[in-house]
C-alpha positions in Angstrom: 261.7 216.1 246.7 263.1 215.1 250.1 264.6 218.5 250.7 261.3 220.3 249.7 259.4 218.1 252.2 261.8 218.7 255.0 262.0 222.4 254.4 258.2 222.7 254.6 257.8 221.1 258.1 255.6 222.9 260.6 257.2 222.1 264.0 254.2 223.5 265.9 251.8 220.9 264.3 253.5 217.8 265.8 251.4 214.8 266.7 252.6 211.8 268.7 251.6 208.5 267.1 250.1 205.6 269.1 251.0 202.0 268.3 248.6 199.8 266.3 250.1 196.5 267.6 248.7 196.4 271.2 251.6 198.3 272.8 250.7 201.2 275.1 252.9 203.9 273.6 256.0 204.8 271.6 257.2 207.0 274.5 257.6 210.1 272.4 259.8 208.4 269.8 257.3 208.4 267.0 256.1 211.7 265.8 254.3 213.1 262.7 254.8 216.7 261.4 252.7 218.4 258.8 254.4 220.0 255.9 253.6 222.3 253.0 256.0 223.6 250.3 254.6 224.8 247.1 252.4 222.1 245.5 253.6 219.5 248.0 251.8 218.9 251.3 251.2 216.1 253.7 252.8 214.7 256.9 256.3 213.3 257.7 257.0 210.4 260.1 260.0 210.9 262.4 261.2 207.7 264.2 263.4 209.0 267.0 264.9 212.0 265.2 265.1 210.5 261.7 262.6 211.4 258.9 261.6 207.9 257.7 258.5 208.3 255.5 256.1 210.9 254.2 252.6 210.9 252.9 252.8 213.5 250.1 249.6 214.5 248.4 248.2 211.1 249.4 251.2 209.0 248.2 253.5 207.2 250.6 257.2 208.2 250.1 260.2 206.5 251.7 262.8 208.9 253.1 265.1 206.4 254.9 266.3 203.0 253.9 266.8 201.0 257.1 264.2 198.7 258.7 264.3 197.5 262.3 261.5 196.0 264.3 261.0 199.4 265.9 261.0 201.2 262.6 258.5 198.7 261.3 256.1 199.4 264.2 256.5 203.2 263.7 255.9 202.9 259.9 252.8 200.7 260.3 251.3 203.1 262.8 251.9 205.9 260.3 250.5 203.9 257.4 247.3 203.3 259.4 247.1 207.0 260.3 247.4 207.8 256.6 244.5 205.4 255.7 246.9 202.8 254.2 247.4 199.1 255.0 250.4 198.2 257.2 253.4 196.8 255.3 256.1 194.2 256.0 259.9 194.4 255.7 259.8 193.0 252.1 257.4 195.7 251.0 259.6 198.3 252.7 262.7 197.1 251.0 260.9 197.1 247.6 260.1 200.8 248.0 262.6 203.3 246.5 264.1 206.0 248.8 263.6 209.4 247.3 266.5 211.9 247.2 
């Protein structure tokens, strides 16, 4: 599924996310790209240049395994953008990375 998501990315539809924790900005390091590939559609979170998470047909999907404080801030801004509640490191670690 990861490959299908990444192949369907629309580079022209990029959106820069804003922090939800009181910081002013992510300085262009946190971007969201729309994607569509067959029956799969949604948005992909890139932290720096790494695909980290996707919202696929309304479901959150983990694409990358590592968690740092910065990744956590990016993930939580993405969760809020997707209408979900922010998560903590334990919840992130409990999610399975898709291949």
